[in-house]
C-alpha positions in Angstrom: 24.7 -70.2 -59.6 23.0 -68.2 -56.9 21.4 -70.2 -54.1 17.7 -69.2 -53.9 15.6 -70.3 -50.9 11.9 -70.6 -50.9 10.1 -68.1 -48.6 7.5 -69.5 -46.3 4.0 -68.5 -47.1 0.7 -68.9 -45.4 -1.8 -71.4 -46.7 -4.4 -68.6 -47.2 -2.3 -65.8 -48.5 0.3 -65.1 -51.0 2.1 -62.7 -48.6 5.1 -63.8 -46.6 4.5 -64.9 -43.0 4.9 -62.1 -40.4 7.9 -62.3 -38.0 6.2 -62.9 -34.6 9.2 -61.7 -32.6 8.7 -58.1 -33.9 5.1 -58.1 -32.7 6.2 -59.2 -29.3 8.7 -56.4 -29.0 6.2 -53.8 -30.1 3.6 -55.0 -27.6 6.1 -54.8 -24.7 7.1 -51.3 -25.9 3.5 -50.1 -25.9 2.9 -51.5 -22.4 5.9 -49.5 -21.1 5.4 -45.9 -22.3 6.9 -43.3 -19.9 5.0 -40.4 -18.5 6.7 -37.0 -17.8 6.8 -37.9 -14.1 8.6 -41.2 -14.8 5.7 -43.5 -14.0 5.0 -46.5 -16.2 1.6 -47.5 -17.8 0.8 -50.8 -16.2 -0.1 -53.7 -18.3 -3.7 -54.2 -19.1 -5.6 -56.6 -17.0 -9.0 -57.9 -18.1 -9.0 -55.3 -20.8 -8.4 -52.3 -18.5 -5.4 -50.3 -17.5 -5.0 -48.5 -14.0 -3.2 -45.2 -14.5 -1.4 -43.7 -11.5 -1.3 -39.8 -11.8 -0.4 -37.0 -9.3 -3.8 -36.7 -7.6 -2.4 -37.8 -4.3 0.4 -35.2 -4.4 -2.2 -32.4 -5.2 -4.3 -33.6 -2.3 -1.3 -33.4 0.0 -0.5 -29.9 -1.2 -4.0 -28.7 -0.4 -3.8 -30.3 3.1 -0.6 -28.5 3.7 -2.1 -25.2 2.5 -5.1 -25.5 4.8 -3.0 -26.5 7.8 -0.8 -23.3 7.2 -4.0 -21.1 6.9 -5.3 -22.7 10.2 -2.0 -22.0 11.9 -2.1 -18.4 10.9 -5.7 -18.0 12.1 -4.8 -19.5 15.5 -1.8 -17.2 15.8 -4.0 -14.2 15.1 -6.7 -15.3 17.5 -4.0 -15.9 20.2 -2.6 -12.4 19.5 -6.0 -10.9 19.8 -6.6 -12.6 23.2 -3.2 -11.6 24.5 -3.3 -8.2 22.8 -6.9 -6.9 23.1 -6.0 -3.5 21.5 -4.9 -5.4 18.4 -1.5 -6.6 17.1 -0.7 -3.5 15.2 -1.3 -1.0 18.0 0.5 -3.2 20.5 3.6 -3.5 18.3 3.4 0.2 17.5 3.3 1.0 21.3 6.3 -1.2 21.9 8.3 0.3 19.0 7.5 3.9 19.9 8.5 3.4 23.6 12.0 2.2 22.6 14.9 4.5 22.2 16.5 7.1 24.4 16.5 10.9 24.9 18.1 13.0 27.5 17.3 14.4 31.0 16.3 16.8 32.3 13.0 17.5 30.6 11.1 20.8 31.1 7.3 21.4 31.2 5.4 24.5 30.4 3.1 24.0 33.4 2.5 25.1 37.0 1.4 21.9 38.6 1.9 18.1 38.0 -1.5 16.4 38.5 -0.6 12.8 38.1 2.0 10.3 36.9 1.1 6.8 35.6 3.8 4.2 35.1 3.9 1.5 32.4 6.4 -1.2 31.6 9.0 1.1 29.8 7.4 4.5 29.7 5.2 6.8 31.8 2.5 9.5 31.5 2.9 12.9 33.1 -0.3 14.9 33.4 0.1 18.6 34.2 -2.4 21.4 34.5 -1.9 22.3 30.8 -0.7 19.2 29.0 0.0 15.4 29.0 3.3 13.9 28.0 4.4 10.4 27.4 8.0 9.8 28.2 10.2 6.7 27.7 12.4 5.5 30.5 15.3 6.6 28.4 14.0 10.2 28.4 12.5 10.3 24.9 9.3 12.5 24.6 7.0 10.1 22.7 3.8 12.1 22.6 2.5 15.5 23.9 -1.0 16.9 23.9 -2.1 20.3 25.3 -5.5 19.6 26.8 -6.6 23.0 28.3 -8.8 21.3 30.9 -9.5 23.1 34.2 -9.5 19.8 36.2 -7.8 17.1 34.2 -7.9 13.4 35.1 -6.1 10.6 33.4 -7.0 6.9 33.1 -4.9 4.4 31.2 -5.1 1.0 29.6 -2.5 -1.3 27.9 -2.0 1.0 24.9 -4.3 4.0 25.3 -5.2 6.7 27.7 -8.2 8.9 28.3 -7.9 12.4 29.7 -11.1 14.2 30.7 -12.2 17.4 32.3 -13.8 16.3 35.6 -16.9 18.5 36.0 -16.7 19.6 32.4 -17.9 18.1 29.1 -14.7 17.2 27.2 -12.4 14.2 26.9 -9.7 13.0 24.6 -8.5 9.4 23.9 -5.0 8.8 22.5 -2.3 6.2 22.0 1.4 6.8 21.8 1.1 7.9 18.1 -2.1 10.0 17.7 -5.4 11.2 19.0 -7.9 8.5 18.6 -11.1 10.2 19.7 -12.2 13.7 20.8 -15.3 13.6 23.0 -17.8 16.3 23.8 -20.7 15.3 26.2 -24.0 17.0 26.7 -23.7 16.5 30.5 -20.8 16.9 32.9 -18.3 14.1 33.2 -18.0 12.7 36.7 -15.5 9.9 36.0 -14.3 7.7 33.2 -12.4 4.5 32.3 -10.8 2.9 29.3 -10.3 -0.9 28.6 -7.4 -2.7 27.0 -9.5 -3.4 23.9 -10.3 0.3 23.4 -13.7 0.2 25.0 -14.3 3.2 27.2 -16.9 4.3 29.8 -18.2 7.7 31.0 -20.0 8.5 34.1 -22.1 11.7 33.6 -25.0 13.5 35.2 -28.4 12.8 33.6 -31.9 14.3 33.2 -34.4 12.7 35.7 -31.6 10.5 37.1 -28.7 11.0 39.5 -26.1 9.6 37.1 -25.7 7.7 33.9 -23.0 5.2 32.8 -22.4 5.0 29.1 -20.1 2.4 27.5 -18.7 2.9 24.0 -16.9 0.7 21.6 -13.4 1.5 20.2 -15.1 3.2 17.2 -17.1 5.5 19.5 -20.4 3.6 19.0 -22.7 3.4 22.0 -22.6 -0.2 23.4 -24.4 0.0 26.8 -26.2 2.5 29.1 -27.1 2.2 32.8 -28.9 4.8 34.9 -29.0 5.3 38.6 -32.1 6.9 40.0 -31.1 7.3 43.7 -27.3 6.8 44.3 -24.4 8.7 42.9 -22.0 6.7 40.8 -18.4 7.8 41.5 -16.1 5.1 40.0 -16.1 2.8 36.9 -13.7 0.2 35.5 -13.8 -2.1 32.5 -13.0 -5.8 32.8 -9.9 -6.9 30.7 -12.3 -9.0 28.6 -14.2 -5.8 27.6 -17.5 -7.6 28.4 -18.2 -6.3 31.9 -17.9 -3.2 33.9 -17.7 -2.6 37.7 -19.1 0.6 39.2 -19.2 2.0 42.8 -22.2 3.9 44.1 -22.5 6.3 47.0 -25.5 7.2 49.1 -26.1 9.0 52.4 -28.1 8.1 55.5 -28.5 9.4 59.0 -25.4 7.5 60.2 -23.1 8.6 57.3 -22.3 7.1 53.9 -23.0 3.7 52.3 -21.3 2.4 49.2 -22.0 -0.5 46.8 -19.8 -2.4 44.3 -21.9 -3.5 41.3 -20.7 -5.7 38.4 -22.7 -5.3 35.2 -22.6 -7.1 31.9 -24.0 -5.5 28.7 -27.0 -7.8 28.4 -29.0 -6.5 31.3 -29.6 -3.5 33.5 -29.6 -5.7 36.6 -26.3 -6.3 38.3 -24.7 -9.7 38.2 -23.1 -9.0 41.6 -23.6 -6.5 44.3 -21.6 -6.0 47.5 -22.4 -3.3 50.2 -19.9 -1.4 52.2 -21.9 0.1 55.1 -20.6 3.3 56.6 -17.8 3.5 54.0 -16.8 5.4 50.9 -15.3 3.5 48.0 -12.4 5.8 47.0 -11.3 3.9 43.9 -11.8 0.8 41.7 -9.0 -0.8 39.8 -9.0 -3.4 37.0 -5.2 -3.7 36.7 -5.6 -7.3 37.6 -7.0 -9.8 35.0 -8.7 -11.9 37.6 -10.6 -9.3 39.6 -11.5 -5.8 40.5 -9.8 -4.1 43.5 -11.9 -1.9 45.8 -10.2 0.7 48.1 -11.9 2.4 51.1 -10.3 4.3 54.0 -9.4 1.2 55.9 -10.1 -1.7 53.6 -8.7 -3.2 50.4 -11.1 -5.7 48.9 -10.3 -7.9 45.9 -13.3 -9.4 44.1 -12.9 -11.9 41.2 -14.7 -11.1 37.9 -16.4 -14.5 37.5 -16.9 -16.4 40.7 -17.1 -13.2 42.8 -14.9 -14.6 45.5 -13.2 -11.9 47.6 -10.1 -11.4 49.7 -10.1 -8.5 52.1 -7.4 -6.6 54.0 -8.2 -4.2 56.9 -5.9 -1.7 58.6 -6.7 0.5 61.6 -4.7 3.3 60.0 -6.0 5.4 57.1 -5.1 4.8 53.4 -2.8 7.5 52.3 -1.2 6.3 49.0 -2.3 3.5 46.6 -0.1 2.4 43.7 -1.3 -0.5 41.5 0.1 -2.4 38.5 -0.3 -5.9 37.0 2.4 -7.0 39.5 0.2 -6.2 42.5 -0.7 -3.3 44.8 1.3 -1.2 47.2 -0.6 0.6 50.0 0.6 3.1 52.5 -1.4 3.6 55.7 -0.6 6.1 58.4 -2.1 7.9 61.3 -4.3 10.9 60.6 -2.4 13.0 63.1 1.1 11.6 62.3 2.0 11.2 58.7 5.5 9.9 59.6 4.2 6.6 61.1 3.6 4.4 58.0 2.5 0.9 57.4 3.4 -0.4 53.9 1.4 -3.3 52.6 2.1 -5.3 49.4 -0.7 -7.3 47.9 -0.4 -9.9 45.1 -2.5 -9.9 41.9 -4.6 -12.6 43.5 -5.4 -10.3 46.4 -3.1 -12.0 48.9 -1.1 -10.0 51.4 2.6 -10.7 50.7 4.5 -8.2 52.9 3.9 -5.7 55.7 6.5 -3.3 56.9 7.0 0.0 58.6 8.6 3.2 57.5 9.3 6.3 59.5 9.1 9.6 57.5 6.6 11.5 55.3 6.3 9.5 52.1 5.8 11.7 49.0 5.6 8.9 46.5 6.3 5.2 46.4 6.6 2.3 43.9 7.0 -1.4 43.8 9.6 -2.5 41.2 12.3 -5.2 40.7 11.2 -6.9 44.0 12.2 -3.7 45.8 10.3 -0.7 47.2 11.3 2.7 45.9 10.1 5.8 47.8 10.8 9.5 48.2 10.7 11.2 51.6 11.4 14.9 51.8 14.6 15.4 49.8 15.8 11.8 49.9 15.1 8.8 47.7 15.3 5.3 49.1 15.4 1.7 47.9 14.1 -0.8 50.5 14.0 -4.5 50.5 10.9 -6.5 51.4 11.8 -6.4 55.1 12.0 -2.6 55.1 15.8 -2.4 55.2 17.4 0.5 53.3 19.5 -0.8 50.5 20.4 2.4 48.6 19.8 6.2 49.0 20.0 9.3 46.8 19.5 13.0 47.1 16.5 14.1 44.9 16.3 17.8 45.8 13.3 19.9 46.7 9.9 19.9 45.0 9.6 16.2 44.1 6.0 15.3 43.4 6.3 11.9 41.8 8.9 9.6 40.3 9.4 6.8 37.8 11.8 3.9 38.2 13.8 4.0 34.9 16.4 1.4 35.8 17.4 -0.7 38.8 19.5 2.1 40.3 18.0 5.2 38.7 14.7 7.1 39.0 13.2 10.1 37.1 12.2 12.6 39.7 9.2 14.7 38.6 8.5 18.2 40.0 5.8 20.7 38.8 7.9 21.8 35.8 10.9 19.5 35.3 11.9 15.8 35.1 15.5 15.0 36.2 17.4 11.7 36.6 18.7 10.6 40.0 21.1 7.8 40.5 21.2 5.8 43.8 24.4 5.2 45.7 25.2 2.2 47.9 23.2 2.5 51.2 
């Protein structure tokens, strides 16, 4: 017969007793449910369960995002400080100035007015047009101005050409015309800053002269009027927040000049310095730390902020002045003997670095690659800082200016042609 066993039952129910081992397994399984990210639900403690989600990871991602945004902002601010004209225009200038062309280049003009050198290109202003040429000989930009007396002033990426004594001016970069200006009064002088700000000195009703400063978008930023003295020079500080002007007045004994530094919050000068018995020929803001003042026998360097100054004097007369962000090169000679020259090199801090002599009529001169390049008659020379001739070259007749396009080559500019000249060992 089959062997039947009696099933265990509870005292209060007719149902069979539950198997407690199964309940224990289910309980453990419920306390160990997997999430998608692989984390476990912890066991309840005091009736509550602490769930660990991805909140910390999301917070970390947002922190990373904000740090990246902050880094981009800091880079853009840094670029704006280093490139006042803007990142796009600075890069555009760099790209357009690259590449080569061919020499010689011809002009449809009768007279070369001025040449301005930059890091890897140069401006040639003639009586009919202005050209921008790369060191490799590429014509980057050309504009026919039609001005009777053209004058050019440049900044890091832009240039202004104006008709001195006329009413018109034009501002351009290496790619296009940025502004066309027509003034009601005659333009005496002008300047343009690295951030695109520009200033015009004009005649004015009821005043001797007016100085007007405009933003990059041609909106008027500041005006200053002179009731007694003529204003003959203006420059804009690299920060774009100040200008320096020079004034000229006459007395019984001759001329008096003043250097005045103005900000855009007041008509009163922050700083004034008098040059008794002298005419300020030019002002320069090529140096980030100060403004350079040139008279017949002095070269004065005045800092923009503290107004400390360094001054150089020479008994000879200033004949040629060439400036860049690397410093200034000045040529002094006797009024009755243009072949007796004193060449002076001044650092961007206004310190005299070198003084040397050169015998011969200097047509043009330039400081480049820790050497002095110059043209005298039909010869071109490279000199060291002691005045010793390192290399020479024949440059022909009619040279007006030149540009150093490589260590041993220059582009010689006449009234209607630019040709390349290579130096031979001296």
